[in-house]
N, CA, C, O and the ligand as a Tripos MOL2 file, in Angstrom:
@<TRIPOS>MOLECULE
protein
  237   235    60     0     0
PROTEIN
NO_CHARGES

@<TRIPOS>ATOM
      1 N           4.8930  -11.5490   -1.8460 N.3       1 MET1
      2 CA          5.9740  -10.6920   -2.3360 C.3       1 MET1
      3 C           5.6280   -9.2110   -2.1770 C.2       1 MET1
      4 O           6.4940   -8.3480   -2.3260 O.2       1 MET1
      5 N           4.3900   -8.9280   -1.8830 N.am      2 CYS2
      6 CA          4.0250   -7.5350   -1.6970 C.3       2 CYS2
      7 C           2.9940   -7.4370   -0.5870 C.2       2 CYS2
      8 O           2.3690   -8.4250   -0.2000 O.2       2 CYS2
      9 N           2.8380   -6.2460   -0.0950 N.am      3 TYR3
     10 CA          1.7980   -6.0590    0.8900 C.3       3 TYR3
     11 C           1.1300   -4.7180    0.6650 C.2       3 TYR3
     12 O           1.6720   -3.8440   -0.0120 O.2       3 TYR3
     13 N          -0.0250   -4.5690    1.2290 N.am      4 ARG4
     14 CA         -0.7780   -3.3360    1.0580 C.3       4 ARG4
     15 C          -0.4490   -2.3810    2.1890 C.2       4 ARG4
     16 O          -0.4150   -2.7630    3.3590 O.2       4 ARG4
     17 N          -0.2090   -1.1460    1.8240 N.am      5 ALA5
     18 CA          0.1860   -0.1570    2.8140 C.3       5 ALA5
     19 C          -0.7600    1.0350    2.7760 C.2       5 ALA5
     20 O          -1.2820    1.4130    1.7280 O.2       5 ALA5
     21 N          -0.9580    1.6000    3.9320 N.am      6 CYS6
     22 CA         -1.8180    2.7660    4.0720 C.3       6 CYS6
     23 C          -1.2480    3.9530    3.2970 C.2       6 CYS6
     24 O          -0.0430    4.2030    3.3280 O.2       6 CYS6
     25 N          -2.1270    4.6830    2.6000 N.am      7 LYS7
     26 CA         -1.6590    5.8520    1.8570 C.3       7 LYS7
     27 C          -1.2800    6.9930    2.7850 C.2       7 LYS7
     28 O          -0.5120    7.8810    2.4160 O.2       7 LYS7
     29 N          -1.8200    6.9600    3.9790 N.am      8 THR8
     30 CA         -1.5520    8.0490    4.9190 C.3       8 THR8
     31 C          -0.2630    7.8140    5.6810 C.2       8 THR8
     32 O           0.5940    8.6950    5.7580 O.2       8 THR8
     33 N          -0.1290    6.6290    6.2420 N.am      9 CYS9
     34 CA          0.9900    6.3960    7.1570 C.3       9 CYS9
     35 C           1.9340    5.3130    6.6540 C.2       9 CYS9
     36 O           2.9830    5.0850    7.2560 O.2       9 CYS9
     37 N           1.5790    4.6410    5.5590 N.am     10 ASN10
     38 CA          2.4330    3.5950    4.9840 C.3      10 ASN10
     39 C           2.5770    2.3660    5.8640 C.2      10 ASN10
     40 O           3.4390    1.5220    5.6200 O.2      10 ASN10
     41 N           1.7590    2.2620    6.8590 N.am     11 LYS11
     42 CA          1.7360    1.0330    7.6350 C.3      11 LYS11
     43 C           0.9090   -0.0030    6.8870 C.2      11 LYS11
     44 O           0.1130    0.3180    6.0040 O.2      11 LYS11
     45 N           1.1230   -1.2370    7.2660 N.am     12 LYS12
     46 CA          0.3970   -2.3090    6.6110 C.3      12 LYS12
     47 C          -1.1000   -2.2240    6.9100 C.2      12 LYS12
     48 O          -1.5050   -1.9620    8.0420 O.2      12 LYS12
     49 N          -1.8980   -2.4460    5.8950 N.am     13 VAL13
     50 CA         -3.3400   -2.4640    6.0880 C.3      13 VAL13
     51 C          -3.8820   -3.8550    5.8020 C.2      13 VAL13
     52 O          -3.2330   -4.6670    5.1440 O.2      13 VAL13
     53 N          -5.0630   -4.1140    6.3000 N.am     14 THR14
     54 CA         -5.7150   -5.3780    6.0190 C.3      14 THR14
     55 C          -6.9520   -5.1190    5.1820 C.2      14 THR14
     56 O          -7.5420   -4.0400    5.2370 O.2      14 THR14
     57 N          -7.3360   -6.1150    4.4100 N.am     15 GLU15
     58 CA         -8.5310   -5.9740    3.5980 C.3      15 GLU15
     59 C          -9.7550   -5.9360    4.4900 C.2      15 GLU15
     60 O          -9.9930   -6.8520    5.2760 O.2      15 GLU15
     61 N         -10.5190   -4.8830    4.3640 N.am     16 ALA16
     62 CA        -11.7410   -4.7920    5.1510 C.3      16 ALA16
     63 C         -12.8380   -5.5730    4.4370 C.2      16 ALA16
     64 O         -12.8460   -5.6960    3.2130 O.2      16 ALA16
     65 N         -13.7430   -6.0850    5.2230 N.am     17 ILE17
     66 CA        -14.8340   -6.8480    4.6360 C.3      17 ILE17
     67 C         -15.8150   -5.8930    3.9850 C.2      17 ILE17
     68 O         -16.4050   -5.0390    4.6480 O.2      17 ILE17
     69 N         -15.9830   -6.0430    2.6910 N.am     18 GLY18
     70 CA        -16.9830   -5.2460    1.9810 C.3      18 GLY18
     71 C         -16.4730   -3.9310    1.4400 C.2      18 GLY18
     72 O         -16.9070   -3.5020    0.3710 O.2      18 GLY18
     73 N         -15.5810   -3.2870    2.1310 N.am     19 PHE19
     74 CA        -15.1620   -1.9670    1.6630 C.3      19 PHE19
     75 C         -13.7030   -1.6980    1.9750 C.2      19 PHE19
     76 O         -13.3080   -1.6310    3.1390 O.2      19 PHE19
     77 N         -12.9150   -1.5460    0.9420 N.am     20 GLY20
     78 CA        -11.5840   -0.9980    1.0580 C.3      20 GLY20
     79 C         -10.6530   -1.7460    2.0050 C.2      20 GLY20
     80 O         -10.6710   -2.9730    2.1010 O.2      20 GLY20
     81 N          -9.8590   -0.9740    2.6850 N.am     21 TYR21
     82 CA         -8.8070   -1.5280    3.5220 C.3      21 TYR21
     83 C          -8.8180   -0.8540    4.8830 C.2      21 TYR21
     84 O          -9.1100    0.3350    5.0070 O.2      21 TYR21
     85 N          -8.5030   -1.6150    5.8630 N.am     22 TRP22
     86 CA         -8.5090   -1.1180    7.2250 C.3      22 TRP22
     87 C          -7.0900   -0.8470    7.6840 C.2      22 TRP22
     88 O          -6.2270   -1.7220    7.6090 O.2      22 TRP22
     89 N          -6.8520    0.3510    8.1540 N.am     23 CYS23
     90 CA         -5.5430    0.6980    8.7060 C.3      23 CYS23
     91 C          -5.6200    0.6980   10.2170 C.2      23 CYS23
     92 O          -6.3680    1.4640   10.8250 O.2      23 CYS23
     93 N          -4.8400   -0.1690   10.7990 N.am     24 GLU24
     94 CA         -4.8090   -0.2840   12.2540 C.3      24 GLU24
     95 C          -4.2330    0.9910   12.8770 C.2      24 GLU24
     96 O          -4.7010    1.4500   13.9190 O.2      24 GLU24
     97 N          -3.2340    1.5430   12.2380 N.am     25 ALA25
     98 CA         -2.5540    2.7120   12.8010 C.3      25 ALA25
     99 C          -3.4430    3.9530   12.7590 C.2      25 ALA25
    100 O          -3.4900    4.7230   13.7170 O.2      25 ALA25
    101 N          -4.1480    4.1400   11.6380 N.am     26 CYS26
    102 CA         -5.0300    5.3040   11.5160 C.3      26 CYS26
    103 C          -6.4100    5.0330   12.0890 C.2      26 CYS26
    104 O          -7.1860    5.9600   12.3180 O.2      26 CYS26
    105 N          -6.7130    3.7750   12.3180 N.am     27 GLN27
    106 CA         -8.0450    3.3940   12.7960 C.3      27 GLN27
    107 C          -9.1280    3.8700   11.8310 C.2      27 GLN27
    108 O         -10.1320    4.4540   12.2380 O.2      27 GLN27
    109 N          -8.9010    3.6080   10.5500 N.am     28 LYS28
    110 CA         -9.9120    4.0070    9.5850 C.3      28 LYS28
    111 C          -9.8290    3.1320    8.3440 C.2      28 LYS28
    112 O          -8.8280    2.4660    8.0800 O.2      28 LYS28
    113 N         -10.9100    3.1610    7.6040 N.am     29 ASN29
    114 CA        -10.9550    2.4990    6.3130 C.3      29 ASN29
    115 C         -10.5390    3.4590    5.2190 C.2      29 ASN29
    116 O         -10.8070    4.6580    5.2870 O.2      29 ASN29
    117 N          -9.8850    2.9170    4.2170 N.am     30 ASP30
    118 CA         -9.5940    3.6960    3.0280 C.3      30 ASP30
    119 C          -9.9130    2.8160    1.8380 C.2      30 ASP30
    120 O          -9.6330    1.6180    1.8600 O.2      30 ASP30
    121 N         -10.4940    3.3940    0.7990 N.am     31 GLU31
    122 CA        -10.8520    2.5450   -0.3290 C.3      31 GLU31
    123 C          -9.6560    2.2280   -1.2130 C.2      31 GLU31
    124 O          -9.7210    1.3240   -2.0470 O.2      31 GLU31
    125 N          -8.5710    2.9630   -1.0370 N.am     32 GLU32
    126 CA         -7.3720    2.6720   -1.8000 C.3      32 GLU32
    127 C          -6.1980    2.4540   -0.8520 C.2      32 GLU32
    128 O          -6.2030    2.8870    0.3010 O.2      32 GLU32
    129 N          -5.1920    1.7660   -1.3860 N.am     33 CYS33
    130 CA         -3.9790    1.5700   -0.5950 C.3      33 CYS33
    131 C          -2.8090    1.5260   -1.5500 C.2      33 CYS33
    132 O          -2.9800    1.4050   -2.7630 O.2      33 CYS33
    133 N          -1.6470    1.6240   -1.0000 N.am     34 ASN34
    134 CA         -0.4380    1.4490   -1.7910 C.3      34 ASN34
    135 C          -0.0290   -0.0140   -1.7710 C.2      34 ASN34
    136 O          -0.1200   -0.6850   -0.7430 O.2      34 ASN34
    137 N           0.4150   -0.4920   -2.9070 N.am     35 LEU35
    138 CA          1.0120   -1.8240   -2.9380 C.3      35 LEU35
    139 C           2.5150   -1.6630   -2.8060 C.2      35 LEU35
    140 O           3.1520   -0.9770   -3.6060 O.2      35 LEU35
    141 N           3.0660   -2.2890   -1.8060 N.am     36 ARG36
    142 CA          4.5030   -2.1840   -1.6160 C.3      36 ARG36
    143 C           5.1270   -3.5590   -1.8030 C.2      36 ARG36
    144 O           4.6610   -4.5580   -1.2560 O.2      36 ARG36
    145 N           6.1630   -3.5780   -2.5690 N.am     37 TYR37
    146 CA          6.8340   -4.8310   -2.8690 C.3      37 TYR37
    147 C           8.0280   -5.0000   -1.9520 C.2      37 TYR37
    148 O           8.9350   -4.1680   -1.9140 O.2      37 TYR37
    149 N           8.0050   -6.0860   -1.2240 N.am     38 ILE38
    150 CA          9.0180   -6.2730   -0.2050 C.3      38 ILE38
    151 C          10.4060   -6.3640   -0.8200 C.2      38 ILE38
    152 O          11.3680   -5.8250   -0.2740 O.2      38 ILE38
    153 N          10.5090   -7.0420   -1.9500 N.am     39 MET39
    154 CA         11.8420   -7.2180   -2.5090 C.3      39 MET39
    155 C          12.3840   -5.9250   -3.1220 C.2      39 MET39
    156 O          13.5830   -5.8120   -3.3750 O.2      39 MET39
    157 N          11.5070   -4.9540   -3.3580 N.am     40 ASN40
    158 CA         11.9740   -3.6710   -3.8550 C.3      40 ASN40
    159 C          11.9850   -2.6070   -2.7690 C.2      40 ASN40
    160 O          12.3040   -1.4450   -3.0230 O.2      40 ASN40
    161 N          11.6400   -3.0070   -1.5810 N.am     41 ALA41
    162 CA         11.4110   -2.0200   -0.5310 C.3      41 ALA41
    163 C          12.6270   -1.1300   -0.3000 C.2      41 ALA41
    164 O          12.4940    0.0650   -0.0400 O.2      41 ALA41
    165 N          13.7880   -1.7130   -0.3960 N.am     42 LYS42
    166 CA         14.9720   -0.9230   -0.0650 C.3      42 LYS42
    167 C          15.2750    0.1500   -1.1050 C.2      42 LYS42
    168 O          15.9290    1.1430   -0.7880 O.2      42 LYS42
    169 N          14.8190   -0.0300   -2.3220 N.am     43 ILE43
    170 CA         15.0550    1.0030   -3.3290 C.3      43 ILE43
    171 C          13.8190    1.8520   -3.5910 C.2      43 ILE43
    172 O          13.8830    2.8210   -4.3470 O.2      43 ILE43
    173 N          12.6990    1.5000   -2.9770 N.am     44 SER44
    174 CA         11.4710    2.2190   -3.2930 C.3      44 SER44
    175 C          11.0890    3.2280   -2.2170 C.2      44 SER44
    176 O           9.9860    3.7740   -2.2400 O.2      44 SER44
    177 N          11.9730    3.4700   -1.2980 N.am     45 ASP45
    178 CA         11.6340    4.4010   -0.2370 C.3      45 ASP45
    179 C          11.4830    5.8300   -0.7470 C.2      45 ASP45
    180 O          10.5000    6.5060   -0.4410 O.2      45 ASP45
    181 N          12.4430    6.2730   -1.5090 N.am     46 ALA46
    182 CA         12.4400    7.6650   -1.9600 C.3      46 ALA46
    183 C          11.3630    7.9180   -3.0150 C.2      46 ALA46
    184 O          10.6520    8.9220   -2.9550 O.2      46 ALA46
    185 N          11.2480    7.0120   -3.9700 N.am     47 SER47
    186 CA         10.3080    7.2240   -5.0700 C.3      47 SER47
    187 C           9.2730    6.1090   -5.1130 C.2      47 SER47
    188 O           8.8450    5.6880   -6.1880 O.2      47 SER47
    189 N           8.8890    5.6500   -3.9780 N.am     48 GLY48
    190 CA          7.9940    4.5070   -3.8760 C.3      48 GLY48
    191 C           6.6860    4.6980   -4.6140 C.2      48 GLY48
    192 O           6.1870    3.7560   -5.2300 O.2      48 GLY48
    193 N           6.1260    5.8800   -4.5690 N.am     49 GLU49
    194 CA          4.8180    6.0920   -5.1670 C.3      49 GLU49
    195 C           4.8620    5.8500   -6.6740 C.2      49 GLU49
    196 O           4.0040    5.1550   -7.2180 O.2      49 GLU49
    197 N           5.8520    6.4190   -7.3440 N.am     50 ALA50
    198 CA          5.9730    6.2600   -8.7760 C.3      50 ALA50
    199 C           6.2040    4.8060   -9.1570 C.2      50 ALA50
    200 O           5.6160    4.2980  -10.1110 O.2      50 ALA50
    201 N           7.0610    4.1510   -8.4030 N.am     51 TRP51
    202 CA          7.3450    2.7410   -8.6470 C.3      51 TRP51
    203 C           6.0740    1.9090   -8.5810 C.2      51 TRP51
    204 O           5.7930    1.0950   -9.4610 O.2      51 TRP51
    205 N           5.3210    2.1330   -7.5260 N.am     52 VAL52
    206 CA          4.1180    1.3440   -7.3100 C.3      52 VAL52
    207 C           3.0900    1.6370   -8.3960 C.2      52 VAL52
    208 O           2.4190    0.7260   -8.8820 O.2      52 VAL52
    209 N           2.9670    2.8870   -8.7700 N.am     53 SER53
    210 CA          2.0230    3.2380   -9.8160 C.3      53 SER53
    211 C           2.3490    2.5300  -11.1210 C.2      53 SER53
    212 O           1.4600    2.0240  -11.8050 O.2      53 SER53
    213 N           3.6110    2.5000  -11.4520 N.am     54 THR54
    214 CA          4.0370    1.8470  -12.6730 C.3      54 THR54
    215 C           3.6850    0.3620  -12.6450 C.2      54 THR54
    216 O           3.1610   -0.1890  -13.6120 O.2      54 THR54
    217 N           3.9800   -0.2540  -11.5390 N.am     55 LEU55
    218 CA          3.6970   -1.6790  -11.4210 C.3      55 LEU55
    219 C           2.2080   -1.9410  -11.5080 C.2      55 LEU55
    220 O           1.7890   -2.9220  -12.1220 O.2      55 LEU55
    221 N           1.4050   -1.0870  -10.9080 N.am     56 ASN56
    222 CA         -0.0370   -1.2800  -10.9380 C.3      56 ASN56
    223 C          -0.5810   -1.1110  -12.3520 C.2      56 ASN56
    224 O          -1.4610   -1.8600  -12.7760 O.2      56 ASN56
    225 N          -0.0630   -0.1400  -13.0700 N.am     57 ASP57
    226 CA         -0.5330    0.0860  -14.4300 C.3      57 ASP57
    227 C          -0.2350   -1.1070  -15.3320 C.2      57 ASP57
    228 O          -1.0140   -1.4320  -16.2280 O.2      57 ASP57
    229 N           0.8800   -1.7390  -15.0880 N.am     58 GLN58
    230 CA          1.2530   -2.8650  -15.9320 C.3      58 GLN58
    231 C           0.5080   -4.1420  -15.5710 C.2      58 GLN58
    232 O           0.3780   -5.0610  -16.3800 O.2      58 GLN58
    233 N           0.0400   -4.1720  -14.3780 N.am     59 ALA59
    234 CA         -0.6080   -5.4130  -13.9250 C.3      59 ALA59
    235 C          -1.9480   -5.6420  -14.6220 C.2      59 ALA59
    236 O          -2.6200   -6.6380  -14.3550 O.2      59 ALA59
    237 ZN         -2.7190    4.5450    8.1180 Zn       60 ZN60
@<TRIPOS>BOND
     1     1     2 1
     2     2     3 1
     3     3     4 2
     4     3     5 am
     5     5     6 1
     6     6     7 1
     7     7     8 2
     8     7     9 am
     9     9    10 1
    10    10    11 1
    11    11    12 2
    12    11    13 am
    13    13    14 1
    14    14    15 1
    15    15    16 2
    16    15    17 am
    17    17    18 1
    18    18    19 1
    19    19    20 2
    20    19    21 am
    21    21    22 1
    22    22    23 1
    23    23    24 2
    24    23    25 am
    25    25    26 1
    26    26    27 1
    27    27    28 2
    28    27    29 am
    29    29    30 1
    30    30    31 1
    31    31    32 2
    32    31    33 am
    33    33    34 1
    34    34    35 1
    35    35    36 2
    36    35    37 am
    37    37    38 1
    38    38    39 1
    39    39    40 2
    40    39    41 am
    41    41    42 1
    42    42    43 1
    43    43    44 2
    44    43    45 am
    45    45    46 1
    46    46    47 1
    47    47    48 2
    48    47    49 am
    49    49    50 1
    50    50    51 1
    51    51    52 2
    52    51    53 am
    53    53    54 1
    54    54    55 1
    55    55    56 2
    56    55    57 am
    57    57    58 1
    58    58    59 1
    59    59    60 2
    60    59    61 am
    61    61    62 1
    62    62    63 1
    63    63    64 2
    64    63    65 am
    65    65    66 1
    66    66    67 1
    67    67    68 2
    68    67    69 am
    69    69    70 1
    70    70    71 1
    71    71    72 2
    72    71    73 am
    73    73    74 1
    74    74    75 1
    75    75    76 2
    76    75    77 am
    77    77    78 1
    78    78    79 1
    79    79    80 2
    80    79    81 am
    81    81    82 1
    82    82    83 1
    83    83    84 2
    84    83    85 am
    85    85    86 1
    86    86    87 1
    87    87    88 2
    88    87    89 am
    89    89    90 1
    90    90    91 1
    91    91    92 2
    92    91    93 am
    93    93    94 1
    94    94    95 1
    95    95    96 2
    96    95    97 am
    97    97    98 1
    98    98    99 1
    99    99   100 2
   100    99   101 am
   101   101   102 1
   102   102   103 1
   103   103   104 2
   104   103   105 am
   105   105   106 1
   106   106   107 1
   107   107   108 2
   108   107   109 am
   109   109   110 1
   110   110   111 1
   111   111   112 2
   112   111   113 am
   113   113   114 1
   114   114   115 1
   115   115   116 2
   116   115   117 am
   117   117   118 1
   118   118   119 1
   119   119   120 2
   120   119   121 am
   121   121   122 1
   122   122   123 1
   123   123   124 2
   124   123   125 am
   125   125   126 1
   126   126   127 1
   127   127   128 2
   128   127   129 am
   129   129   130 1
   130   130   131 1
   131   131   132 2
   132   131   133 am
   133   133   134 1
   134   134   135 1
   135   135   136 2
   136   135   137 am
   137   137   138 1
   138   138   139 1
   139   139   140 2
   140   139   141 am
   141   141   142 1
   142   142   143 1
   143   143   144 2
   144   143   145 am
   145   145   146 1
   146   146   147 1
   147   147   148 2
   148   147   149 am
   149   149   150 1
   150   150   151 1
   151   151   152 2
   152   151   153 am
   153   153   154 1
   154   154   155 1
   155   155   156 2
   156   155   157 am
   157   157   158 1
   158   158   159 1
   159   159   160 2
   160   159   161 am
   161   161   162 1
   162   162   163 1
   163   163   164 2
   164   163   165 am
   165   165   166 1
   166   166   167 1
   167   167   168 2
   168   167   169 am
   169   169   170 1
   170   170   171 1
   171   171   172 2
   172   171   173 am
   173   173   174 1
   174   174   175 1
   175   175   176 2
   176   175   177 am
   177   177   178 1
   178   178   179 1
   179   179   180 2
   180   179   181 am
   181   181   182 1
   182   182   183 1
   183   183   184 2
   184   183   185 am
   185   185   186 1
   186   186   187 1
   187   187   188 2
   188   187   189 am
   189   189   190 1
   190   190   191 1
   191   191   192 2
   192   191   193 am
   193   193   194 1
   194   194   195 1
   195   195   196 2
   196   195   197 am
   197   197   198 1
   198   198   199 1
   199   199   200 2
   200   199   201 am
   201   201   202 1
   202   202   203 1
   203   203   204 2
   204   203   205 am
   205   205   206 1
   206   206   207 1
   207   207   208 2
   208   207   209 am
   209   209   210 1
   210   210   211 1
   211   211   212 2
   212   211   213 am
   213   213   214 1
   214   214   215 1
   215   215   216 2
   216   215   217 am
   217   217   218 1
   218   218   219 1
   219   219   220 2
   220   219   221 am
   221   221   222 1
   222   222   223 1
   223   223   224 2
   224   223   225 am
   225   225   226 1
   226   226   227 1
   227   227   228 2
   228   227   229 am
   229   229   230 1
   230   230   231 1
   231   231   232 2
   232   231   233 am
   233   233   234 1
   234   234   235 1
   235   235   236 2
@<TRIPOS>SUBSTRUCTURE
     1 MET1         2 RESIDUE 1 A MET
     2 CYS2         6 RESIDUE 1 A CYS
     3 TYR3        10 RESIDUE 1 A TYR
     4 ARG4        14 RESIDUE 1 A ARG
     5 ALA5        18 RESIDUE 1 A ALA
     6 CYS6        22 RESIDUE 1 A CYS
     7 LYS7        26 RESIDUE 1 A LYS
     8 THR8        30 RESIDUE 1 A THR
     9 CYS9        34 RESIDUE 1 A CYS
    10 ASN10       38 RESIDUE 1 A ASN
    11 LYS11       42 RESIDUE 1 A LYS
    12 LYS12       46 RESIDUE 1 A LYS
    13 VAL13       50 RESIDUE 1 A VAL
    14 THR14       54 RESIDUE 1 A THR
    15 GLU15       58 RESIDUE 1 A GLU
    16 ALA16       62 RESIDUE 1 A ALA
    17 ILE17       66 RESIDUE 1 A ILE
    18 GLY18       70 RESIDUE 1 A GLY
    19 PHE19       74 RESIDUE 1 A PHE
    20 GLY20       78 RESIDUE 1 A GLY
    21 TYR21       82 RESIDUE 1 A TYR
    22 TRP22       86 RESIDUE 1 A TRP
    23 CYS23       90 RESIDUE 1 A CYS
    24 GLU24       94 RESIDUE 1 A GLU
    25 ALA25       98 RESIDUE 1 A ALA
    26 CYS26      102 RESIDUE 1 A CYS
    27 GLN27      106 RESIDUE 1 A GLN
    28 LYS28      110 RESIDUE 1 A LYS
    29 ASN29      114 RESIDUE 1 A ASN
    30 ASP30      118 RESIDUE 1 A ASP
    31 GLU31      122 RESIDUE 1 A GLU
    32 GLU32      126 RESIDUE 1 A GLU
    33 CYS33      130 RESIDUE 1 A CYS
    34 ASN34      134 RESIDUE 1 A ASN
    35 LEU35      138 RESIDUE 1 A LEU
    36 ARG36      142 RESIDUE 1 A ARG
    37 TYR37      146 RESIDUE 1 A TYR
    38 ILE38      150 RESIDUE 1 A ILE
    39 MET39      154 RESIDUE 1 A MET
    40 ASN40      158 RESIDUE 1 A ASN
    41 ALA41      162 RESIDUE 1 A ALA
    42 LYS42      166 RESIDUE 1 A LYS
    43 ILE43      170 RESIDUE 1 A ILE
    44 SER44      174 RESIDUE 1 A SER
    45 ASP45      178 RESIDUE 1 A ASP
    46 ALA46      182 RESIDUE 1 A ALA
    47 SER47      186 RESIDUE 1 A SER
    48 GLY48      190 RESIDUE 1 A GLY
    49 GLU49      194 RESIDUE 1 A GLU
    50 ALA50      198 RESIDUE 1 A ALA
    51 TRP51      202 RESIDUE 1 A TRP
    52 VAL52      206 RESIDUE 1 A VAL
    53 SER53      210 RESIDUE 1 A SER
    54 THR54      214 RESIDUE 1 A THR
    55 LEU55      218 RESIDUE 1 A LEU
    56 ASN56      222 RESIDUE 1 A ASN
    57 ASP57      226 RESIDUE 1 A ASP
    58 GLN58      230 RESIDUE 1 A GLN
    59 ALA59      234 RESIDUE 1 A ALA
    60 ZN60       237 GROUP 0 **** ****
């Protein structure tokens, strides 16, 4: 229902082995990523960051 997205480019990232997440588009690892919810994607474009933060805090 959700996927991890790069904080820089918002493309999908994969879990890197041992450290953070790997972004194919940026060709780099990042220790943090955005969680994007597919079912909310259409309403989370404009204020996606706040939405995701709220969901993460509650989790
Ligand atoms: Zn990226």
